VOBA-1610 file (N, C-alpha, C; in pm, whole numbers, padded with zeros to 5 digits, always signed):
BEGIN
Met+00060-00094-00033Met-00003+00028-00015Met+00068+00139+00004Ile+00214+00101+00059Ile+00262+00246+00077Ile+00345+00225-00028Lys+00449+00174-00103Lys+00502+00131-00223Lys+00442+00216-00330Arg+00276+00193-00346Arg+00242+00295-00484Arg+00191+00384-00414Leu+00184+00450-00330Leu+00136+00614-00300Leu+00321+00649-00375Thr+00445+00603-00377Thr+00556+00661-00412Thr+00533+00758-00545Trp+00536+00674-00684Trp+00587+00738-00773Trp+00421+00850-00812Pro+00319+00801-00779Pro+00255+00946-00800Pro+00262+01063-00703Leu+00333+01018-00568Leu+00411+01125-00530Leu+00546+01187-00494Val+00595+01171-00558Val+00669+01215-00643Val+00660+01303-00793Ala+00538+01249-00839Ala+00504+01297-01006Ala+00452+01452-00935Ala+00381+01478-00820Ala+00321+01601-00779Ala+00419+01703-00687Leu+00545+01617-00628Leu+00633+01735-00615Leu+00702+01757-00653Thr+00674+01730-00807Thr+00774+01760-00929Thr+00718+01909-00986Leu+00593+01971-00926Leu+00569+02059-01017Leu+00578+02174-00891Leu+00672+02165-00754Leu+00746+02238-00705Leu+00870+02298-00739Ser+00875+02203-00857Ser+01023+02299-00879Ser+01034+02430-00917Thr+00908+02501-00946Thr+00918+02642-01012Thr+00957+02711-00824Ala+00973+02691-00771Ala+00903+02813-00613Ala+01054+02824-00602Cys+01064+02951-00620Cys+01260+02982-00602Cys+01207+03081-00470Ser+01181+03117-00402Ser+01131+03197-00331Ser+01269+03104-00231Gln+01317+03233-00167Gln+01464+03208-00096Gln+01450+03195+00052His+01394+03072+00122His+01394+02991+00260His+01497+02875+00292Thr+01502+02884+00379Thr+01570+02751+00455Thr+01538+02633+00351Ile+01662+02523+00323Ile+01653+02434+00275Ile+01684+02340+00366Ile+01574+02260+00398Ile+01553+02145+00480Ile+01664+02047+00462Pro+01703+02025+00555Pro+01852+01832+00508Pro+01715+01755+00481Asp+01750+01638+00377Asp+01707+01559+00388Asp+01662+01444+00442Asp+01748+01439+00569Asp+01706+01306+00641Asp+01567+01377+00743Glu+01595+01504+00788Glu+01455+01599+00803Glu+01340+01574+00768Leu+01317+01634+00602Leu+01231+01615+00454Leu+01163+01467+00510Ala+01279+01420+00496Ala+01217+01281+00545Ala+01112+01260+00643Gln+01134+01259+00731Gln+01051+01247+00855Gln+00941+01344+00824Ile+00964+01445+00808Ile+00811+01568+00749Ile+00751+01520+00698Phe+00758+01409+00588Phe+00710+01354+00540Phe+00673+01197+00587His+00730+01173+00682His+00678+01041+00689His+00539+01084+00822Asp+00599+01207+00875Asp+00447+01262+00948Asp+00300+01304+00860Ala+00369+01374+00756Ala+00299+01392+00637Ala+00157+01320+00605Phe+00257+01165+00576Phe+00171+01067+00523Phe+00064+01013+00671Leu+00143+01005+00774Leu-00036+00959+00860Leu-00065+01010+00898Thr-00061+01161+00909Thr-00194+01251+00872Thr-00246+01237+00724Asn-00234+01235+00642Asn-00311+01143+00516Asn-00388+01058+00538Ala-00345+00947+00657Ala-00366+00817+00638Ala-00502+00800+00711Tyr-00479+00909+00826Tyr-00605+00925+00929Tyr-00759+01019+00830Ile-00669+01100+00725Ile-00742+01187+00689Ile-00833+01159+00555Glu-00800+01020+00499Glu-00854+00923+00460Glu-00969+00870+00491Arg-00892+00744+00661Arg-00956+00719+00692Arg-01041+00751+00793Gln-01072+00882+00799Gln-01225+00926+00843Gln-01299+01045+00695Arg-01210+01054+00587Arg-01293+01063+00530Arg-01337+01188+00503Val-01221+01305+00580Val-01241+01451+00599Val-01241+01503+00493Asp-01323+01596+00482Asp-01296+01657+00302Asp-01227+01793+00361Ile-01068+01825+00282Ile-00996+01912+00280Ile-00948+02007+00176Asp-00882+02155+00234Asp-00880+02208+00094Asp-00833+02400+00209Ser-00690+02312+00228Ser-00612+02432+00297Ser-00469+02425+00351Leu-00419+02495+00386Leu-00272+02481+00310Leu-00189+02501+00473Asn-00256+02501+00534Asn-00222+02510+00729Asn-00219+02427+00803Ile-00277+02288+00767Ile-00315+02225+00897Ile-00170+02151+00921Tyr-00131+02134+00842Tyr+00036+02092+00902Tyr+00165+02180+00898Ala+00079+02303+00962Ala+00193+02412+00958Ala+00269+02383+01134Pro+00200+02262+01206Pro+00264+02233+01351Pro+00341+02157+01310Ile+00359+02074+01228Ile+00464+01915+01199Ile+00561+02037+01192Phe+00547+02088+01028Phe+00653+02157+00991Phe+00759+02253+01094Ala+00638+02262+01213Ala+00709+02348+01325Ala+00797+02324+01441Arg+00718+02158+01438Arg+00792+02133+01548Arg+00927+02073+01488Tyr+00970+02102+01325Tyr+01109+02055+01334Tyr+01159+02208+01293Gly+01094+02323+01338Gly+01160+02393+01312Gly+01143+02477+01164Tyr+01058+02445+01088Tyr+01063+02547+00942Tyr+00899+02530+00944Thr+00911+02641+00836Thr+00751+02713+00792Thr+00699+02593+00675Thr+00586+02635+00652Thr+00551+02581+00481Thr+00630+02671+00365Glu+00703+02745+00367Glu+00737+02765+00281Glu+00885+02744+00251Asp+00942+02703+00361Asp+01088+02601+00406Asp+01046+02507+00335Val+00910+02361+00332Val+00915+02297+00309Val+00953+02309+00126Gln+00800+02402+00099Gln+00760+02437-00098Gln+00934+02485-00160Tyr+00987+02527-00067Tyr+01090+02592-00159Tyr+01228+02468-00150Thr+01251+02398-00022Thr+01325+02326-00054Thr+01261+02206-00158Ile+01136+02168-00134Ile+01071+02039-00270Ile+01114+02110-00407Gly+01119+02269-00466Gly+01130+02319-00585Gly+01264+02327-00604Asn+01411+02316-00490Asn+01481+02305-00526Asn+01547+02178-00539Phe+01532+02058-00523Phe+01565+01930-00566Phe+01606+01942-00717Ser+01497+01975-00848Ser+01556+02017-00972Ser+01695+02095-00983Lys+01759+02147-00862Lys+01887+02243-00928Lys+01995+02155-00836Arg+01975+02042-00781Arg+02078+01979-00739Arg+02073+01818-00732Lys+02178+01838-00810Lys+02248+01745-00945Lys+02251+01607-00849Ser+02300+01567-00721Ser+02346+01491-00721Ser+02216+01402-00556Ala+02084+01463-00598Ala+01990+01457-00454Ala+01911+01425-00612Arg+01780+01345-00526Arg+01687+01300-00571Arg+01551+01307-00515Leu+01450+01368-00520Leu+01326+01387-00400Leu+01270+01249-00396Ser+01285+01139-00505Ser+01253+01005-00528Ser+01323+00971-00384Asp+01426+00994-00346Asp+01497+00925-00252Asp+01424+00930-00128Val+01420+01049-00116Val+01326+01111+00024Val+01230+01076+00110Val+01174+01043-00045Val+01056+00988-00009Val+01024+00861+00016Glu+01143+00796-00092Glu+01136+00624+00011Glu+01190+00565+00165Ala+01288+00702+00194Ala+01359+00724+00273Ala+01204+00745+00409Ala+01101+00808+00369Ala+00988+00837+00421Ala+00927+00740+00505Ile+00956+00612+00325Ile+00833+00512+00346Ile+00851+00384+00436Asp+01040+00421+00377Asp+01099+00277+00516Asp+01061+00342+00662Leu+01039+00468+00707Leu+01043+00481+00851Leu+00864+00401+00858Leu+00779+00415+00783Leu+00627+00415+00810Leu+00658+00249+00843Glu+00765+00170+00744Glu+00699-00003+00749Glu+00796-00025+00829Ala+00947+00058+00898Ala+00957-00041+01003Ala+00893-00017+01123Glu+00811+00116+01123Glu+00690+00112+01216Glu+00610+00049+01192Glu+00553-00025+01121Glu+00451-00121+01088Glu+00480-00281+01161Lys+00602-00305+01185Lys+00629-00386+01282Lys+00614-00384+01425Phe+00586-00275+01474Phe+00541-00245+01630Phe+00427-00177+01678Tyr+00349-00131+01536Tyr+00258-00098+01587Tyr+00157-00083+01464Asn+00006-00072+01538Asn-00046-00061+01352Asn-00089+00089+01334Arg-00070+00071+01193Arg-00108+00211+01155Arg-00222+00274+01120Glu-00312+00254+01208Glu-00408+00297+01154Glu-00415+00375+01330Val-00347+00281+01423Val-00379+00399+01551Val-00205+00461+01550Ala-00086+00467+01504Ala-00025+00555+01432Ala-00050+00696+01416Ala-00126+00620+01295Ala-00213+00765+01270Ala-00278+00887+01335Leu-00435+00747+01396Leu-00483+00867+01485Leu-00389+00914+01624Asp-00265+00879+01708Asp-00213+00927+01719Asp-00145+01086+01713Thr-00085+01009+01573Thr+00009+01189+01562Thr-00115+01309+01533Ile-00218+01237+01471Ile-00270+01371+01436Ile-00327+01404+01548Lys-00378+01331+01675Lys-00403+01379+01797Lys-00324+01475+01863Gln-00187+01464+01918Gln-00060+01578+01952Gln-00103+01657+01803Val-00117+01654+01723Val-00066+01792+01623Val-00255+01877+01693Ala-00317+01826+01647Ala-00439+01877+01761Ala-00482+01961+01928Leu-00422+01874+01950Leu-00400+01877+02077Leu-00302+02042+02109Arg-00153+02001+02055Arg-00049+02105+02028Arg-00161+02219+01997Ser-00209+02259+01856Ser-00294+02335+01806Ser-00382+02390+01902Ala-00452+02324+01968Ala-00589+02394+02051Ala-00552+02437+02178Arg-00425+02409+02210Arg-00353+02458+02346Arg-00323+02638+02393Arg-00401+02669+02453Arg-00422+02831+02466Arg-00355+02909+02613Thr-00315+02976+02626Thr-00271+03038+02743Thr-00397+03162+02762Val-00451+03087+02899Val-00617+03164+02926Val-00579+03273+03037Tyr-00481+03320+03098Tyr-00466+03403+03238Tyr-00250+03407+03198Glu-00238+03520+03205Glu-00103+03543+03262Glu-00056+03662+03321Gln+00027+03676+03435Gln+00091+03800+03479Gln+00264+03771+03480Asp+00301+03861+03411Asp+00427+03857+03388Asp+00500+03883+03585Arg+00420+03929+03629Arg+00521+03991+03780Arg+00433+04042+03901Ile+00422+03982+03997Ile+00300+04048+04096Ile+00428+04021+04261Arg+00422+04104+04261Arg+00502+04108+04404Arg+00414+04144+04492Val+00413+04081+04642Val+00357+04096+04808Val+00420+04143+04880Arg+00463+04233+04952Arg+00493+04275+05060Arg+00397+04336+05165Ser+00278+04311+05183Ser+00238+04309+05294Ser+00096+04205+05325Leu+00068+04217+05401Leu-00140+04120+05434Leu-00213+04241+05287Arg-00244+04315+05292Arg-00275+04357+05205Arg-00292+04350+05097Asp-00196+04303+05031Asp-00143+04268+04912Asp-00172+04128+04853Thr-00133+04043+04954Thr-00238+03886+04975Thr-00312+03848+04833Val-00436+03962+04830Val-00571+03960+04736Val-00488+03937+04562Lys-00354+03980+04596Lys-00291+03943+04433Lys-00279+03882+04417Leu-00248+03745+04502Leu-00212+03629+04470Leu-00324+03543+04482Ser-00449+03616+04449Ser-00595+03529+04481Ser-00662+03509+04342Ile-00649+03378+04305Ile-00705+03440+04118Ile-00842+03292+04110Ser-00873+03367+03989Ser-01044+03274+03993Ser-01026+03286+03823Ile-01076+03187+03802Ile-01125+03172+03640Ile-01214+03141+03623Asp-01282+03118+03516Asp-01417+02976+03428Asp-01324+02918+03395Val-01351+02824+03419Val-01359+02690+03283Val-01403+02629+03220Glu-01394+02555+03092Glu-01459+02476+03082Glu-01384+02304+03043Pro-01411+02189+02979Pro-01365+02106+03030Pro-01237+02086+02912Gly-01142+02036+02950Gly-01025+01987+02927Gly-00872+01980+03043Ser-00747+02011+03016Ser-00673+02041+03085Ser-00650+02139+03071Tyr-00598+02158+03246Tyr-00504+02289+03314Tyr-00404+02291+03328Glu-00308+02330+03301Glu-00142+02378+03323Glu-00144+02500+03391Val-00106+02526+03531Val-00046+02642+03574Val+00111+02633+03613Gln+00184+02727+03580Gln+00299+02713+03605Gln+00358+02859+03641Tyr+00466+02840+03755Tyr+00525+03005+03774Tyr+00646+02990+03826Asp+00736+03093+03859Asp+00815+03099+03967Asp+00815+03148+04053Tyr+00866+03132+04221Tyr+00829+03258+04271Tyr+00960+03243+04375Leu+00985+03395+04473Leu+01103+03338+04547Leu+01044+03411+04682Val+01022+03333+04777Val+01009+03365+04946Val+01123+03440+05043Asp+01146+03567+04972Asp+01304+03629+05010Asp+01304+03687+05173Ser+01386+03667+05231Ser+01447+03688+05378Ser+01346+03784+05471Leu+01263+03935+05410Leu+01215+03996+05469Leu+01083+03921+05512Asp+01044+03797+05445Asp+00918+03721+05497Asp+00884+03680+05636Glu+00815+03694+05714Glu+00827+03694+05853Glu+00785+03567+05908Asn+00695+03509+05802Asn+00642+03356+05835Asn+00726+03255+05797Thr+00718+03146+05899Thr+00752+03011+05906Thr+00726+02944+05859Arg+00597+02924+05819Arg+00535+02811+05734Arg+00401+02852+05614Leu+00438+02843+05498Leu+00372+02942+05385Leu+00299+02796+05291Gln+00210+02806+05231Gln+00114+02730+05147Gln+00090+02765+05008Arg+00055+02677+04932Arg-00058+02763+04832Arg-00148+02606+04777Arg-00263+02685+04753Arg-00347+02634+04697Arg-00401+02639+04563Ile-00503+02511+04546Ile-00557+02504+04412Ile-00636+02414+04426Trp-00774+02441+04343Trp-00873+02403+04380Trp-01029+02411+04267Val-01083+02323+04184Val-01190+02334+04102Val-01280+02363+04238Glu-01378+02467+04155Glu-01510+02515+04261Glu-01613+02432+04112Asn-01711+02308+04146Asn-01774+02266+04099Asn-01976+02373+04086Ser-02024+02311+03985Ser-02200+02409+03958Ser-02267+02440+04038Glu-02195+02361+04182Glu-02315+02335+04302Glu-02233+02427+04442Gly-02090+02504+04353Gly-02029+02621+04442Gly-01943+02504+04597Glu-01935+02404+04496Glu-01862+02271+04603Glu-01667+02295+04573Lys-01592+02268+04645Lys-01439+02244+04613Lys-01424+02061+04605Glu-01321+02093+04458Glu-01314+01966+04425Glu-01168+01990+04357Gln-01089+01883+04386Gln-00945+01800+04347Gln-00898+01947+04440Thr-00893+01995+04543Thr-00774+02041+04646Thr-00676+02005+04655Gln-00580+02070+04589Gln-00452+02059+04623Gln-00359+02143+04715Tyr-00259+02112+04821Tyr-00210+02182+04943Tyr-00016+02177+04850Phe+00058+02256+04914Phe+00184+02272+04862Phe+00262+02370+04986Gln+00351+02269+05048Gln+00398+02349+05104Gln+00541+02462+05024Leu+00502+02597+05034Leu+00646+02690+05016Leu+00750+02645+05024Arg+00861+02693+04927Arg+01067+02632+04996Arg+01057+02846+05029Arg+01158+02808+05135Arg+01159+02968+05159Arg+01337+02981+05104His+01380+03123+05062His+01464+03163+05093His+01544+03102+04949Val+01455+03055+04852Val+01538+03004+04724Val+01436+02992+04572Glu+01484+03010+04448Glu+01409+03057+04357Glu+01378+02919+04390Asp+01211+02933+04339Asp+01168+02778+04298Asp+01058+02804+04204His+01045+02676+04086His+00953+02671+04024His+00840+02576+04019Ala+00659+02653+03988Ala+00579+02562+04067Ala+00498+02533+03936Ser+00498+02399+03920Ser+00404+02394+03769Ser+00289+02203+03830Arg+00198+02249+03780Arg+00040+02195+03831Arg-00038+02177+03710Ala-00100+02023+03688Ala-00188+02039+03559Ala-00348+01931+03655Met-00422+01999+03588Met-00556+01909+03641Met-00688+01921+03531Thr-00702+01773+03519Thr-00800+01747+03443Thr-00982+01802+03500Ile-01023+01868+03396Ile-01166+01948+03441Ile-01275+01907+03345Asp-01359+01857+03401Asp-01526+01775+03328Asp-01603+01871+03296Thr-01700+01835+03245Thr-01844+01949+03253Thr-01873+02016+03370Ala-01851+01921+03509Ala-01933+01975+03614Ala-01852+02064+03677Ala-01705+02152+03634Ala-01667+02247+03666Ala-01696+02386+03611Arg-01719+02441+03677Arg-01747+02611+03664Arg-01597+02676+03692Lys-01509+02695+03785Lys-01397+02763+03769Lys-01316+02726+03884Leu-01162+02761+03842Leu-01019+02705+03906Leu-00990+02841+03975His-00923+02725+04081His-00885+02822+04192His-00788+02885+04233Leu-00727+02957+04209Leu-00538+02932+04285Leu-00533+03081+04417Lys-00480+03028+04482Lys-00447+03083+04625Lys-00291+03049+04584Leu-00206+03104+04564Leu-00083+03131+04491Leu+00027+03125+04739Leu-00046+03210+04767Leu+00008+03237+04946Leu-00118+03207+05038Ala-00083+03107+05082Ala-00174+03038+05219Ala-00110+03043+05343Phe-00204+03117+05474Phe-00052+03099+05558Phe-00125+02978+05671Ile-00034+02883+05705Ile-00085+02791+05797Ile-00124+02837+05914Glu-00023+02877+05957Glu-00030+03003+06078Glu-00045+03152+06121Lys-00082+03163+06260Lys-00097+03298+06220Lys-00007+03417+06148Pro-00070+03507+06039Pro-00001+03533+05954Pro+00097+03654+05976Lys+00185+03660+05910Lys+00276+03777+05914Lys+00291+03869+05832Arg+00403+03971+05818Arg+00414+03977+05665Arg+00452+03934+05597Pro+00394+03940+05492Pro+00528+03842+05407Pro+00611+03924+05312Ser+00660+03827+05182Ser+00747+03891+05087Ser+00735+03812+04981Ile+00727+03802+04905Ile+00701+03699+04790Ile+00681+03724+04653Thr+00778+03685+04558Thr+00785+03808+04455Thr+00707+03610+04340Val+00583+03672+04255Val+00557+03547+04145Val+00593+03587+04049Thr+00670+03563+03939Thr+00698+03564+03779Thr+00666+03479+03688Asn+00679+03505+03554Asn+00582+03410+03486Asn+00493+03341+03536Leu+00357+03386+03543Leu+00231+03321+03604Leu+00156+03323+03492Arg+00139+03166+03455Arg+00089+03133+03272Arg-00041+03011+03373Ile-00163+03002+03294Ile-00244+02894+03328Ile-00327+02891+03132Ser-00233+02772+03082Ser-00270+02745+03012Ser-00438+02598+02951His-00510+02546+02888His-00604+02538+02887His-00581+02416+02756Thr-00584+02314+02761Thr-00591+02212+02613Thr-00764+02102+02657Pro-00842+02164+02528Pro-00963+02093+02503Pro-00956+01888+02530Pro-01049+01805+02591Pro-01025+01745+02505Pro-00971+01665+02373Ala-00896+01533+02345Ala-00880+01531+02237Ala-00998+01534+02102Glu-01122+01463+02147Glu-01191+01444+02047Glu-01248+01612+01947Val-01249+01720+02110Val-01277+01887+02020Val-01175+01905+02016Ala-00999+01904+02067Ala-00943+01958+01937Ala-00890+01923+01842Ile-00966+01795+01764Ile-00943+01758+01649Ile-01087+01830+01581Asp-01171+01813+01639Asp-01242+01919+01593Asp-01249+02023+01526Gln-01179+02106+01574Gln-01141+02204+01599Gln-01007+02268+01523Leu-00978+02151+01518Leu-00834+02146+01397Leu-00888+02123+01219Tyr-00979+02027+01204Tyr-01080+02116+01090Tyr-01138+02201+01094Glu-01218+02238+01175Glu-01284+02358+01184Glu-01211+02483+01106Arg-01064+02454+01145Arg-01034+02572+01134Arg-00913+02592+00973Gln-00885+02469+00957Gln-00826+02437+00850Gln-00854+02305+00789Leu-00934+02342+00712Leu-01042+02255+00631Leu-00966+02200+00503Lys-00972+02084+00432Lys-00908+02064+00337Lys-00809+02120+00269Val-00709+02001+00365Val-00566+02001+00377Val-00528+01888+00337Arg-00357+01897+00232Arg-00293+01809+00198Arg-00149+01866+00167Ile-00037+01784+00265Ile+00041+01819+00222Ile+00097+01865+00080Phe+00041+01703-00021Phe+00032+01676-00156Phe-00003+01715-00299Ala-00182+01815-00161Ala-00239+01829-00275Ala-00247+01892-00346Asp-00333+01966-00446Asp-00313+02054-00578Asp-00262+02164-00495Gln-00407+02227-00426Gln-00371+02366-00363Gln-00243+02364-00284Phe-00169+02271-00222Phe-00022+02356-00163Phe+00052+02332-00245Leu+00032+02211-00353Leu+00139+02279-00489Leu+00130+02399-00549Arg-00007+02443-00602Arg-00021+02560-00649Arg-00025+02680-00566Ala-00023+02627-00448Ala+00027+02778-00353Ala+00201+02813-00405Ala+00306+02750-00400Ala+00391+02735-00404Ala+00440+02780-00580Ile+00357+02729-00646Ile+00416+02822-00784Ile+00358+02972-00800Glu+00244+02966-00695Glu+00163+03109-00738Glu+00267+03201-00690Lys+00371+03171-00568Lys+00427+03263-00499Lys+00531+03275-00593Asp+00572+03171-00655Asp+00700+03187-00684Asp+00695+03247-00855Ser+00563+03309-00891Ser+00503+03413-01024Ser+00504+03512-00985Leu+00466+03572-00843Leu+00523+03712-00763Leu+00600+03786-00792
//
C-alpha cells in the first residue's frame, strides 16, 4: 500500500520545482521525517473521509522541526537544481520509516495518535498570565488569589516564585482547587512553599463538565499571618480541550488540506510567479 503511493507522490512534488523564493533548505533526513508525519496525517484524513482544502494543517508538523510551509515548498522546488539529490530518495526514506514502524505498531493507531498530538498542540491556549506580582504586605496578598472560569479539558498552572528573607512567616502554602456547579470544592491540592530560594511550580488538572471555576491561592498562611515578602513571576495558566474537541477544532479551522494536494502545490507556484 505504501509503495503504491511513491511515484504519484514524486510526480506531484515535481510541480514544485519552480518555487524559487529564498527560504531555508531542509536537510534530506529531516525532510523524510516531515514526509513521514505527513503520510500519517493523510492516512487519518483518508480513513475518516475528511474533506480538506487548506494549506495550514501541516504547519504544526513543520514547526515541530523548526520550519515553515514556505521552507518545505522551497526545499521541494530546489531538488531540480541539485544534481546529486533525488526527491524520490527522500520519499523512499519516509516510506522506509513507516514500514519499519509497522513491525511494532498498527498503522491506524499510529495515524490517529499523530493527528491527535497535532490537534492538541494547536488547540492549547494561554487563558491567564501575569509576568510579575510582588506582595510585601498582608493587604497585598489578595493579588495572589486568582479565579478563572473553566471549560472541560486539562489546565496547567506554571510560575516561578521567591519567598525572600524579609518574609516573617515560617510556614506558607499554595492551594489550588476546582469549584463545581454547586459551589463545592473539588480536587483541592496543597503544596508547601520553599523559602529563600527561587523555585518553579507546575501543576496540571483535568476538568470535566461539572466544573465552573479554577481557584488559585498562591499564598496561604498555615499559622497566624505575619508580614509576607514574595515575588511571583511568569505566571501562566493554559488550557487544552479534550482530544476529540481539539481534532474537531483543527478541521474546522483548517479544512481541506494535504501536503501533497493541488492546493499546496499551487500555492508554491503562485508565490514563485509573484
